[in-house]
Structures are given as structure tokens and as C-alpha cells.
DRENDO-1510 file (C-alpha; in Angstrom, 1 decimal, always signed):
<recs>
REC; n; res; u; v; w
REC; 1; MET; +17.1; -121.7; -26.9 .
REC; 2; ARG; +18.7; -124.9; -25.6 .
REC; 3; ASN; +17.7; -126.1; -22.3 .
REC; 4; LYS; +20.8; -126.0; -20.2 .
REC; 5; LYS; +21.5; -126.8; -16.3 .
REC; 6; ILE; +24.5; -127.0; -14.4 .
REC; 7; LEU; +27.0; -129.9; -13.4 .
REC; 8; SER; +29.6; -129.9; -10.8 .
REC; 9; THR; +32.3; -132.1; -9.5 .
REC; 10; VAL; +35.0; -132.6; -6.8 .
REC; 11; VAL; +38.3; -131.5; -8.1 .
REC; 12; ALA; +42.1; -131.9; -7.9 .
REC; 13; SER; +43.5; -130.7; -4.7 .
REC; 14; ALA; +46.2; -128.4; -3.3 .
REC; 15; LEU; +47.6; -129.0; +0.3 .
REC; 16; ALA; +47.0; -126.2; +2.8 .
REC; 17; ALA; +48.5; -126.1; +6.2 .
REC; 18; THR; +47.6; -124.2; +9.2 .
REC; 19; THR; +49.6; -123.9; +12.5 .
REC; 20; MET; +49.3; -122.0; +15.8 .
REC; 21; ALA; +52.3; -119.8; +16.5 .
REC; 22; VAL; +54.1; -121.4; +19.3 .
REC; 23; PRO; +57.3; -119.7; +20.7 .
REC; 24; VAL; +60.1; -122.1; +21.3 .
REC; 25; MET; +63.6; -121.6; +22.5 .
REC; 26; ALA; +66.2; -122.9; +20.1 .
REC; 27; ALA; +68.1; -124.6; +23.0 .
REC; 28; ASP; +64.9; -126.4; +24.1 .
REC; 29; GLY; +63.8; -128.1; +20.8 .
REC; 30; GLY; +60.1; -128.8; +20.4 .
REC; 31; ASN; +57.6; -130.4; +17.9 .
REC; 32; ILE; +54.7; -128.8; +16.3 .
REC; 33; ASP; +51.9; -130.8; +14.8 .
REC; 34; VAL; +50.7; -129.3; +11.5 .
REC; 35; PRO; +47.2; -130.5; +10.2 .
REC; 36; VAL; +46.9; -130.9; +6.6 .
REC; 37; THR; +43.7; -130.3; +4.8 .
REC; 38; THR; +42.4; -130.5; +1.3 .
REC; 39; LYS; +41.6; -127.2; -0.5 .
REC; 40; THR; +39.1; -127.8; -3.2 .
REC; 41; ALA; +38.4; -125.1; -6.1 .
REC; 42; VAL; +34.8; -124.3; -7.0 .
REC; 43; ILE; +33.9; -126.2; -10.2 .
REC; 44; ARG; +30.8; -125.7; -12.2 .
REC; 45; VAL; +30.3; -126.9; -15.9 .
REC; 46; GLN; +27.2; -126.1; -17.6 .
REC; 47; VAL; +25.7; -129.1; -19.7 .
REC; 48; PRO; +22.4; -129.8; -21.2 .
REC; 49; THR; +20.1; -132.0; -19.2 .
REC; 50; LYS; +18.7; -133.8; -22.3 .
REC; 51; MET; +19.8; -134.4; -25.9 .
REC; 52; ASP; +17.7; -135.6; -28.9 .
REC; 53; ILE; +19.4; -138.3; -31.0 .
REC; 54; SER; +17.7; -140.1; -33.9 .
REC; 55; VAL; +18.3; -142.3; -36.9 .
REC; 56; ASN; +17.7; -140.1; -40.0 .
REC; 57; GLN; +17.8; -142.8; -42.8 .
REC; 58; PHE; +16.4; -140.5; -45.4 .
REC; 59; GLU; +18.9; -137.5; -44.7 .
REC; 60; MET; +16.1; -135.1; -44.1 .
REC; 61; GLY; +17.9; -131.7; -43.1 .
REC; 62; ASP; +20.6; -131.6; -40.7 .
REC; 63; GLY; +23.4; -131.5; -43.5 .
REC; 64; GLY; +22.6; -135.0; -44.6 .
REC; 65; SER; +23.8; -137.0; -41.6 .
REC; 66; GLN; +22.0; -140.3; -41.3 .
REC; 67; ILE; +22.6; -140.0; -37.6 .
REC; 68; TYR; +21.1; -136.9; -36.2 .
REC; 69; SER; +21.5; -135.2; -32.8 .
REC; 70; THR; +21.2; -131.9; -31.1 .
REC; 71; PRO; +24.7; -130.4; -29.7 .
REC; 72; PHE; +25.9; -131.4; -26.3 .
REC; 73; ASP; +27.1; -127.9; -25.3 .
REC; 74; MET; +29.5; -127.3; -22.4 .
REC; 75; ILE; +30.4; -124.1; -20.6 .
REC; 76; ASN; +33.0; -123.9; -17.8 .
REC; 77; ARG; +31.8; -121.6; -15.0 .
REC; 78; SER; +34.6; -122.7; -12.8 .
REC; 79; GLU; +37.3; -120.6; -11.0 .
REC; 80; ILE; +39.9; -123.0; -12.6 .
REC; 81; PRO; +40.3; -124.8; -15.9 .
REC; 82; VAL; +39.0; -128.1; -16.4 .
REC; 83; LYS; +39.6; -131.4; -18.4 .
REC; 84; ILE; +36.5; -133.2; -19.3 .
REC; 85; SER; +36.8; -136.8; -20.5 .
REC; 86; VAL; +33.8; -137.8; -22.5 .
REC; 87; THR; +32.7; -141.4; -23.2 .
REC; 88; SER; +29.6; -142.1; -25.4 .
REC; 89; THR; +28.3; -145.6; -25.5 .
REC; 90; ALA; +25.8; -146.6; -28.1 .
REC; 91; GLU; +23.6; -149.7; -27.5 .
REC; 92; LEU; +22.8; -151.8; -30.7 .
REC; 93; LYS; +20.6; -154.3; -31.9 .
REC; 94; ALA; +22.3; -157.8; -32.1 .
REC; 95; THR; +22.2; -157.4; -35.9 .
REC; 96; THR; +23.8; -153.9; -36.1 .
REC; 97; LYS; +27.6; -153.7; -36.6 .
REC; 98; LEU; +29.8; -150.9; -36.6 .
REC; 99; VAL; +32.3; -150.4; -39.4 .
REC; 100; GLY; +35.5; -148.2; -38.9 .
REC; 101; THR; +35.2; -145.9; -41.7 .
REC; 102; LYS; +32.4; -143.7; -43.4 .
REC; 103; ALA; +33.7; -145.3; -46.7 .
REC; 104; ASP; +33.1; -148.7; -45.4 .
REC; 105; ALA; +29.4; -147.9; -44.7 .
REC; 106; GLU; +28.9; -146.2; -48.1 .
REC; 107; SER; +30.2; -149.1; -49.8 .
REC; 108; SER; +28.5; -151.9; -47.7 .
REC; 109; LYS; +26.7; -154.7; -49.2 .
REC; 110; THR; +25.9; -156.1; -45.9 .
REC; 111; GLU; +22.7; -155.2; -43.8 .
REC; 112; GLY; +23.1; -153.8; -40.4 .
REC; 113; GLU; +26.5; -152.0; -40.9 .
REC; 114; VAL; +26.8; -148.6; -39.7 .
REC; 115; TRP; +29.5; -145.9; -39.2 .
REC; 116; MET; +28.8; -143.7; -36.3 .
REC; 117; ALA; +30.8; -140.9; -34.9 .
REC; 118; VAL; +31.1; -138.2; -32.5 .
REC; 119; ALA; +32.0; -134.6; -34.1 .
REC; 120; ALA; +33.1; -131.7; -32.1 .
REC; 121; GLU; +32.5; -128.2; -32.8 .
REC; 122; THR; +35.6; -126.4; -34.0 .
REC; 123; ALA; +33.9; -122.9; -33.5 .
REC; 124; ALA; +30.4; -121.8; -32.4 .
REC; 125; ASP; +27.8; -123.8; -34.3 .
REC; 126; SER; +30.3; -124.9; -36.9 .
REC; 127; TYR; +32.0; -128.4; -37.4 .
REC; 128; ALA; +34.4; -127.3; -40.2 .
REC; 129; ASP; +37.7; -129.0; -40.3 .
REC; 130; GLY; +40.0; -126.7; -42.4 .
REC; 131; ALA; +37.8; -125.7; -45.1 .
REC; 132; ASP; +34.0; -125.2; -44.8 .
REC; 133; THR; +33.2; -128.6; -44.2 .
REC; 134; ALA; +29.4; -129.4; -44.1 .
REC; 135; ILE; +28.1; -132.2; -41.6 .
REC; 136; LYS; +27.4; -134.5; -44.3 .
REC; 137; ASP; +31.0; -134.3; -45.7 .
REC; 138; LEU; +32.7; -135.1; -42.5 .
REC; 139; THR; +34.4; -138.4; -42.2 .
REC; 140; ASP; +36.5; -140.3; -39.9 .
REC; 141; GLU; +39.7; -138.6; -41.4 .
REC; 142; ASN; +38.5; -135.1; -39.8 .
REC; 143; LYS; +40.5; -134.4; -36.7 .
REC; 144; ASN; +37.4; -133.4; -34.8 .
REC; 145; VAL; +35.7; -136.6; -35.7 .
REC; 146; THR; +36.0; -139.8; -33.4 .
REC; 147; SER; +34.5; -143.1; -34.6 .
REC; 148; PHE; +32.7; -145.5; -32.4 .
REC; 149; VAL; +34.5; -148.8; -32.0 .
REC; 150; GLN; +32.4; -151.8; -31.3 .
REC; 151; GLY; +32.9; -154.0; -28.2 .
REC; 152; THR; +33.9; -157.6; -27.6 .
REC; 153; ASP; +32.4; -160.5; -25.8 .
REC; 154; ALA; +30.0; -159.3; -23.1 .
REC; 155; ASP; +30.2; -155.7; -24.8 .
REC; 156; ALA; +29.7; -156.9; -28.3 .
REC; 157; ALA; +26.4; -155.2; -28.5 .
REC; 158; LYS; +27.7; -151.7; -27.8 .
REC; 159; GLY; +29.9; -149.1; -29.3 .
REC; 160; THR; +32.1; -146.4; -27.6 .
REC; 161; ALA; +33.9; -143.3; -28.5 .
REC; 162; ASN; +36.2; -141.2; -26.3 .
REC; 163; GLN; +37.0; -137.4; -26.6 .
REC; 164; THR; +38.8; -135.2; -24.1 .
REC; 165; PHE; +38.2; -131.3; -23.9 .
REC; 166; TYR; +40.2; -129.0; -22.0 .
REC; 167; MET; +38.3; -125.4; -21.0 .
REC; 168; ASP; +39.6; -122.4; -19.7 .
REC; 169; LYS; +38.5; -120.9; -16.3 .
REC; 170; SER; +35.7; -118.5; -16.1 .
REC; 171; GLY; +36.4; -115.2; -17.6 .
REC; 172; THR; +34.7; -113.3; -14.7 .
REC; 173; MET; +34.1; -115.6; -11.7 .
REC; 174; LYS; +30.9; -115.0; -9.7 .
REC; 175; TYR; +29.4; -116.7; -6.7 .
REC; 176; LYS; +26.0; -117.1; -5.2 .
REC; 177; LEU; +24.7; -117.6; -1.7 .
REC; 178; LEU; +22.3; -120.5; -1.3 .
REC; 179; ASN; +19.9; -119.0; +1.4 .
REC; 180; SER; +18.1; -121.0; +4.0 .
REC; 181; ASN; +15.0; -120.0; +2.3 .
REC; 182; GLU; +15.9; -121.5; -1.0 .
REC; 183; ALA; +16.0; -125.5; -2.0 .
REC; 184; ALA; +19.1; -126.8; -3.2 .
REC; 185; ALA; +17.0; -129.2; -5.2 .
REC; 186; ASP; +15.9; -126.1; -7.5 .
REC; 187; ILE; +19.5; -125.5; -8.4 .
REC; 188; GLU; +20.5; -128.6; -10.7 .
REC; 189; TYR; +24.0; -129.9; -10.6 .
REC; 190; ALA; +25.4; -127.3; -8.2 .
REC; 191; GLN; +28.3; -127.8; -5.8 .
REC; 192; PHE; +27.7; -126.4; -2.4 .
REC; 193; TYR; +30.2; -125.2; +0.3 .
REC; 194; GLU; +28.9; -124.7; +3.8 .
REC; 195; LEU; +29.4; -121.1; +5.0 .
REC; 196; THR; +30.3; -119.9; +8.5 .
REC; 197; LEU; +29.4; -116.3; +9.5 .
REC; 198; GLN; +32.3; -114.8; +11.2 .
REC; 199; SER; +32.4; -112.0; +13.8 .
REC; 200; VAL; +34.3; -109.3; +12.4 .
REC; 201; ALA; +34.8; -106.1; +14.5 .
REC; 202; GLY; +36.6; -103.6; +12.6 .
REC; 203; ALA; +39.4; -103.4; +9.7 .
REC; 204; ASP; +42.2; -105.1; +11.9 .
REC; 205; ALA; +40.0; -108.0; +12.5 .
REC; 206; LEU; +39.0; -108.4; +8.7 .
REC; 207; ALA; +42.6; -108.2; +7.9 .
REC; 208; ALA; +43.5; -110.8; +10.2 .
REC; 209; LEU; +40.8; -113.3; +8.9 .
REC; 210; ILE; +41.8; -112.8; +5.3 .
REC; 211; ALA; +45.4; -113.4; +6.2 .
REC; 212; GLU; +44.3; -116.8; +7.1 .
REC; 213; ASN; +41.2; -117.9; +5.1 .
REC; 214; ASP; +39.4; -117.1; +1.7 .
REC; 215; VAL; +36.7; -114.9; +2.7 .
REC; 216; TYR; +33.1; -114.7; +0.9 .
REC; 217; VAL; +31.7; -111.0; +1.3 .
REC; 218; ALA; +28.2; -110.3; +1.3 .
REC; 219; ALA; +26.5; -106.5; +0.8 .
REC; 220; GLY; +24.1; -107.3; +3.6 .
REC; 221; ALA; +22.3; -110.0; +5.4 .
REC; 222; ALA; +21.6; -113.4; +3.7 .
REC; 223; ALA; +19.0; -113.1; +1.0 .
REC; 224; ASP; +17.7; -115.3; -1.8 .
REC; 225; GLY; +20.0; -115.3; -5.0 .
REC; 226; GLN; +22.4; -113.1; -3.2 .
REC; 227; ASP; +25.9; -112.3; -5.1 .
REC; 228; LEU; +29.0; -112.9; -3.1 .
REC; 229; THR; +32.4; -111.6; -3.7 .
REC; 230; LYS; +35.4; -114.0; -2.9 .
REC; 231; GLU; +38.5; -112.3; -1.2 .
REC; 232; ALA; +41.3; -114.7; -1.7 .
REC; 233; LYS; +43.6; -115.5; +1.2 .
REC; 234; GLY; +46.3; -113.1; +1.8 .
REC; 235; THR; +44.6; -110.3; -0.2 .
REC; 236; ALA; +43.0; -107.1; +1.2 .
REC; 237; HIS; +39.4; -105.9; +1.6 .
REC; 238; THR; +38.2; -102.4; +2.9 .
REC; 239; TYR; +36.1; -103.2; +5.8 .
REC; 240; ASP; +32.3; -102.0; +6.0 .
REC; 241; ALA; +30.2; -102.6; +9.0 .
REC; 242; GLY; +27.1; -103.2; +6.8 .
REC; 243; GLU; +28.9; -106.4; +5.1 .
REC; 244; LYS; +28.8; -109.9; +6.1 .
REC; 245; TYR; +31.9; -112.0; +6.0 .
REC; 246; TYR; +31.8; -115.7; +5.6 .
REC; 247; THR; +34.4; -118.5; +5.5 .
REC; 248; ALA; +33.8; -121.7; +3.5 .
REC; 249; ALA; +34.3; -125.4; +4.2 .
REC; 250; LEU; +37.2; -126.9; +2.5 .
REC; 251; GLU; +35.1; -129.7; +1.1 .
REC; 252; ALA; +31.7; -129.7; -0.9 .
REC; 253; THR; +28.5; -130.8; +0.9 .
REC; 254; ALA; +26.7; -133.4; -1.1 .
REC; 255; LYS; +23.4; -132.2; -2.3 .
REC; 256; GLY; +21.3; -134.7; -0.5 .
REC; 257; ASP; +23.0; -133.6; +2.7 .
REC; 258; VAL; +22.6; -129.7; +2.3 .
REC; 259; ASP; +20.9; -128.4; +5.5 .
REC; 260; SER; +18.2; -125.9; +4.6 .
REC; 261; SER; +19.0; -124.1; +8.1 .
REC; 262; LYS; +22.5; -123.5; +6.9 .
REC; 263; LEU; +24.1; -121.2; +4.2 .
REC; 264; TYR; +26.2; -122.4; +1.2 .
REC; 265; VAL; +28.2; -120.9; -1.6 .
REC; 266; TYR; +28.2; -122.1; -5.3 .
REC; 267; GLY; +29.9; -121.0; -8.4 .
REC; 268; ASN; +28.2; -118.9; -11.3 .
REC; 269; GLY; +31.1; -117.7; -13.4 .
REC; 270; GLU; +30.9; -116.2; -16.8 .
REC; 271; ALA; +32.5; -118.3; -19.6 .
REC; 272; ALA; +35.8; -117.3; -21.2 .
REC; 273; THR; +36.4; -117.4; -24.8 .
REC; 274; ASP; +38.1; -120.8; -24.6 .
REC; 275; GLY; +35.7; -122.0; -21.9 .
REC; 276; VAL; +33.1; -123.4; -24.3 .
REC; 277; ALA; +32.9; -126.5; -26.5 .
REC; 278; ALA; +30.3; -128.9; -28.0 .
REC; 279; PHE; +29.8; -132.1; -29.8 .
REC; 280; ARG; +27.0; -134.0; -31.6 .
REC; 281; TYR; +26.5; -137.5; -33.3 .
REC; 282; ILE; +26.9; -138.1; -37.0 .
REC; 283; GLY; +26.8; -141.4; -39.0 .
REC; 284; LYS; +26.5; -143.2; -42.4 .
REC; 285; LEU; +24.0; -146.4; -42.8 .
REC; 286; SER; +24.4; -149.2; -45.0 .
REC; 287; GLY; +22.3; -149.0; -48.1 .
REC; 288; ALA; +22.0; -152.8; -48.2 .
REC; 289; GLN; +19.3; -152.5; -45.3 .
REC; 290; GLU; +16.0; -151.4; -46.7 .
REC; 291; THR; +14.7; -149.9; -43.4 .
REC; 292; TRP; +16.6; -148.4; -40.4 .
REC; 293; THR; +14.8; -147.4; -37.1 .
REC; 294; LYS; +15.7; -146.6; -33.5 .
REC; 295; ASP; +15.4; -150.4; -33.0 .
REC; 296; ASP; +18.7; -150.7; -34.7 .
REC; 297; ILE; +20.7; -148.1; -32.4 .
REC; 298; THR; +18.5; -148.2; -29.2 .
REC; 299; LYS; +20.5; -145.9; -27.0 .
REC; 300; VAL; +23.5; -143.5; -26.5 .
REC; 301; SER; +24.7; -142.8; -23.3 .
REC; 302; ILE; +27.0; -140.0; -22.2 .
REC; 303; LYS; +29.5; -140.2; -19.3 .
REC; 304; TYR; +31.7; -137.2; -18.6 .
REC; 305; ASP; +34.4; -137.0; -16.1 .
REC; 306; ILE; +35.4; -133.5; -14.9 .
REC; 307; LEU; +38.6; -132.7; -13.3 .
REC; 308; GLY; +40.2; -129.3; -12.2 .
REC; 309; VAL; +43.7; -128.8; -13.9 .
REC; 310; GLN; +46.3; -126.2; -13.0 .
REC; 311; GLU; +46.7; -123.2; -15.3 .
REC; 312; SER; +50.3; -124.2; -16.2 .
REC; 313; LYS; +48.8; -127.6; -17.4 .
REC; 314; TYR; +46.2; -126.0; -19.3 .
REC; 315; ASN; +48.5; -123.5; -21.0 .
REC; 316; ASP; +50.8; -126.6; -22.0 .
REC; 317; VAL; +47.9; -128.1; -23.9 .
REC; 318; LYS; +45.7; -125.5; -25.1 .
REC; 319; ALA; +47.6; -125.0; -28.5 .
REC; 320; ASP; +46.6; -128.5; -29.0 .
REC; 321; CYS; +42.9; -127.8; -28.5 .
REC; 322; VAL; +40.5; -126.6; -31.2 .
REC; 323; TYR; +37.2; -125.2; -29.6 .
REC; 324; GLY; +38.3; -127.2; -26.4 .
REC; 325; LEU; +38.8; -130.5; -28.2 .
REC; 326; TYR; +42.2; -132.0; -27.3 .
REC; 327; ASN; +44.1; -133.7; -30.1 .
REC; 328; GLU; +47.3; -135.3; -28.8 .
REC; 329; PRO; +50.2; -134.1; -31.0 .
REC; 330; ALA; +51.9; -137.2; -32.6 .
REC; 331; PRO; +55.2; -137.9; -30.9 .
REC; 332; THR; +58.2; -136.3; -33.1 .
REC; 333; GLU; +60.9; -139.0; -33.8 .
REC; 334; LYS; +64.0; -137.5; -34.7 .
REC; 335; ALA; +67.8; -138.8; -34.6 .
REC; 336; PRO; +70.4; -136.6; -33.5 .
REC; 337; SER; +72.2; -134.3; -36.0 .
REC; 338; ILE; +74.6; -131.4; -36.6 .
REC; 339; PRO; +72.8; -129.1; -39.2 .
REC; 340; THR; +76.1; -127.4; -40.0 .
REC; 341; ALA; +79.0; -130.0; -39.9 .
REC; 342; THR; +81.8; -127.7; -41.4 .
REC; 343; ALA; +83.7; -125.0; -39.3 .
REC; 344; LYS; +86.8; -123.0; -40.0 .
REC; 345; MET; +90.1; -123.3; -38.3 .
REC; 346; VAL; +91.4; -119.9; -36.9 .
REC; 347; SER; +94.4; -120.0; -34.8 .
REC; 348; GLY; +93.9; -119.5; -31.3 .
REC; 349; GLN; +90.2; -119.9; -31.6 .
REC; 350; PRO; +87.9; -122.9; -30.8 .
REC; 351; ALA; +85.7; -124.2; -33.4 .
REC; 352; THR; +82.1; -124.6; -32.5 .
REC; 353; PHE; +79.2; -126.6; -34.1 .
REC; 354; ASN; +75.4; -126.4; -33.0 .
REC; 355; VAL; +74.0; -129.9; -32.2 .
REC; 356; ASP; +70.3; -131.2; -32.4 .
REC; 357; LEU; +69.9; -134.1; -30.1 .
REC; 358; GLY; +66.7; -135.1; -31.8 .
REC; 359; ALA; +63.4; -136.1; -30.3 .
REC; 360; GLY; +61.2; -139.0; -29.1 .
REC; 361; ASP; +62.5; -142.4; -29.0 .
REC; 362; LEU; +65.3; -141.7; -31.3 .
REC; 363; LYS; +66.6; -138.7; -29.2 .
REC; 364; ALA; +70.2; -138.7; -27.6 .
REC; 365; THR; +71.0; -136.9; -24.3 .
REC; 366; GLY; +74.7; -136.4; -25.1 .
REC; 367; ILE; +77.8; -137.4; -27.1 .
REC; 368; THR; +79.7; -140.7; -26.4 .
REC; 369; SER; +83.0; -139.9; -28.0 .
REC; 370; VAL; +84.7; -137.8; -30.8 .
REC; 371; THR; +86.8; -140.0; -33.1 .
REC; 372; ASN; +89.2; -139.6; -36.0 .
REC; 373; ALA; +87.0; -140.1; -38.9 .
REC; 374; GLY; +86.4; -143.7; -40.0 .
REC; 375; THR; +88.2; -145.2; -37.0 .
REC; 376; THR; +87.5; -146.2; -33.5 .
REC; 377; THR; +90.4; -143.9; -32.2 .
REC; 378; ALA; +88.8; -141.3; -29.9 .
REC; 379; ILE; +90.4; -137.9; -29.3 .
REC; 380; PRO; +91.0; -137.1; -25.6 .
REC; 381; THR; +88.1; -135.6; -23.9 .
REC; 382; SER; +90.3; -132.7; -23.2 .
REC; 383; ALA; +90.1; -131.7; -26.9 .
REC; 384; TYR; +86.4; -131.0; -27.0 .
REC; 385; SER; +83.4; -130.2; -25.0 .
REC; 386; PHE; +79.7; -130.4; -25.2 .
REC; 387; LYS; +77.3; -128.0; -23.3 .
REC; 388; ASP; +74.1; -126.3; -24.0 .
REC; 389; GLY; +73.7; -127.9; -27.4 .
REC; 390; VAL; +77.1; -126.7; -28.7 .
REC; 391; LEU; +80.1; -129.0; -29.5 .
REC; 392; THR; +83.3; -127.2; -29.2 .
REC; 393; ILE; +86.6; -128.3; -30.4 .
REC; 394; THR; +89.3; -126.5; -28.2 .
REC; 395; ALA; +91.6; -124.0; -29.5 .
REC; 396; ASP; +94.5; -126.0; -28.6 .
REC; 397; ARG; +93.3; -128.8; -30.9 .
REC; 398; VAL; +92.8; -126.4; -33.8 .
REC; 399; ASN; +96.3; -124.9; -33.2 .
REC; 400; THR; +97.6; -128.4; -33.3 .
REC; 401; LEU; +95.9; -129.0; -36.8 .
REC; 402; LEU; +97.0; -125.9; -38.1 .
REC; 403; SER; +100.8; -126.7; -37.0 .
REC; 404; ALA; +100.4; -129.9; -38.8 .
REC; 405; ASN; +99.8; -127.9; -42.0 .
REC; 406; LEU; +96.4; -129.9; -42.6 .
REC; 407; SER; +94.1; -128.1; -44.9 .
REC; 408; SER; +91.1; -129.9; -43.3 .
REC; 409; LYS; +90.5; -132.7; -40.7 .
REC; 410; LYS; +87.4; -134.8; -40.0 .
REC; 411; TYR; +85.8; -136.4; -36.8 .
REC; 412; ASP; +83.1; -138.6; -36.2 .
REC; 413; VAL; +80.8; -137.5; -33.5 .
REC; 414; ILE; +79.1; -140.5; -31.9 .
REC; 415; PHE; +75.9; -139.9; -29.8 .
REC; 416; ASN; +74.6; -142.0; -27.1 .
REC; 417; ASP; +70.9; -142.5; -28.7 .
REC; 418; LYS; +69.8; -146.1; -28.9 .
REC; 419; ASP; +71.2; -146.3; -32.7 .
REC; 420; LYS; +74.5; -144.7; -31.7 .
REC; 421; THR; +74.3; -142.2; -34.6 .
REC; 422; VAL; +77.4; -141.0; -36.0 .
REC; 423; VAL; +77.8; -137.6; -37.6 .
REC; 424; THR; +81.1; -136.6; -39.5 .
REC; 425; ILE; +82.2; -132.9; -38.9 .
REC; 426; THR; +84.8; -131.1; -41.0 .
REC; 427; LEU; +87.5; -128.6; -39.8 .
REC; 428; GLU; +88.9; -126.6; -42.6 .
REC; 429; LYS; +91.1; -123.8; -43.3 .
</recs>
């Protein structure tokens, strides 16, 4: 079984304000000072405390990759979604040089050249990208693979690779109490919030407490490993004289500052389906070098920055994530157009055209003018309108064209995009 521990981090904040109700006569005026505090969510992301990485020159097992590593598994046990930015840094021997593609390493005639990359899982224990891709067949062209890039100047003996993961919030959020008899040092990478026991006498007092605070509920007196239930501010909870009710500090206590005489809460949620991710290292070594050892790639460091994200933000990006790995979609560049550029002229009725304003840098935001086709003579703005993606030629303009016994009429629609795109439309009987 993989050895896993817990990592936590301070997270993005929301503003919360509390005031004392002060009756003020409207005619008298008055001022109220409203303190602003930072409300911090409980974040906990489980990661390994160690990882094995080795040079595997002779492709022994592990699918044939010449850089071997165990997986770096991540599990989000937080009460909110998280974004994890991972930077991998490889320290290299002075004569070791990174190449940009696997093909470059395979065809290399130079000692010391190596292609090294980070491969993210696309499903549990799988690195397949599309088809059943084996580890040995992964290349820099796979979407779940990020190649290391060699540094310059002072960082010339290093290579880095960056990946971003978005992971869903805990499927079932749970909380634990750190009792005064327990040592914080025994709970690796946890984030602790100091608890204050509240004196609650009856249902009304409990309702008033929950109306103003998040409340953590214990079934009885504090005990080692005790489970807590969080009742969010503004919700309801049935009073029980045997229960204990706590409020938590809004900011986490640094692990080194945890006071053994006090009580704290920390997170212990169960992972959601989309709350897991993993990656490992792969590579290809130049055959021009007869012997490769750990002295050629001396160390790999993993730095991960974890931030809480709003659920709406997570929902915006999750379609671009595969097993947590985020692949930023390529920007769509599209000029404005009118897909169906011909409309019938019917007496007493306007003629309409659906308009696509385009996308990206080529996008328009509106129509500059409508002119007689092939000229710069604009028709009056009263003869047409553009709203909600529809260009409308008015019924009066249609009637005028029919009265002139025209079988068809062409107009140039000029958009306000940077290229001033012109699309010709046709009105016909």
C-alpha cells in the first residue's frame, strides 16, 4: 500500500462581517463600525511523504520507460474544490542536457542527452491518452505529458515541468477534534483551527449561536480522535443537552503554535470521484551514452501550491480536466459571419439574419454599418437593427424594395472587428 500522509494550506478567502444591532432614529443619523474578518475554509489534500525515482537505462519492467518513478497520488479531502499547481525540478549533471521531444532522444548521437517528462494519470492506475497507451509509448505529443525544459544561466543545470490540477471537493466532508491528550506532531500536514467551547442552555440559545457562527458539534466531552459535525451558519440543529458545541477560529493555527491545552478541529473528508489525481516521471535516454546512473540526474524536487477555488470556477474548468489534470483549451479564433445570408422579402414583414460575431481576437462586438453592396453608401440606421445576434431589415425597407419591383437586393454588412469584416446579404422575392 502506498504510504500517504496529509497536506494542508491556507486558502482563498470570503469576507464576513458581524455587527451589533444598534437602534438609530432616522432623523438622528449615526455611524456603525463594521469589522471585516477573513473566513477560511478547511483544506486538506493527501499526498505521499516520499516517492521513488530512478534511472532505468535497461528498461527493466515499468513498461519500458528509462526514467522510473512511483506515482505521486493526490486526494482532496477538503470542504471546497482545490487548484494544485505542481512544479517539478530536476537537478542535472553539468554534462546532462534535456531535449524537447522523445524522438530527439531516440535519435540522439550525443552523450548526455535525455528527454524527461511528467505523465499524469488519465484514470485510476492508467496513463492511456485516447487508446490504451502503454507507459513506454507515451511521448511529448500526448495531452497528459509535460516535458522538462532546461533552464538558462544560473539554472542551466536544472530542468522544470509545470502541471495544474483541479480537484473536486470532498464527497462526504468529515471533521476531527484534536484533543489536548493528542500531539499535533503525530498528524502530518494537518491544518488546525482552535475551538472555543460555547455555553449553550437550550434550543433557543443554540439557534442563536448557529445564526451567527459555524458550529462544530460533538456527541459528548472531548476525546481522542473524536468526530465532529459541522453545522453551517444559518442552518438548524436539534439541541441535545449531552452534546458539546464549539465555534472555530477564522484563521488556522500554525502547527508549531498548537497549544496542547487547547482543542482544535481539522478536516478528514472522503474523496469525491473527481477529487483524485496522480502523476509520475518518464523519459528516454540517449543511446550514445553507454552508462547512465543517478549521477546524471541527481535529484527531483516537487513543489505544489494548493489554493481553494469557488465551486463555480471549478465547474467552469472541469470539462477541460482529465482525472484532475487541466489542459487549457486552445483559443478559438473565428471571424464574424452570417451563416445563412439570404432571406425572403415578404410584404409587411421584416427580414432577419442570424449573426455569428466570431470568437477570440477575430471577434466583433457589433455591426458598424450596412451599405448598398459594393459601395460605401450606408442605408439609414432606421432601416435595420441588430440585437441578440439577429440582424433585422425592417418591414418598411422590405416594402420599399418590393414597391420598386426589385427581384433581389444585396447589402454589405460591415462588422466592427479589427479586420472590418464584410459579409454580403441578399434579399430576394
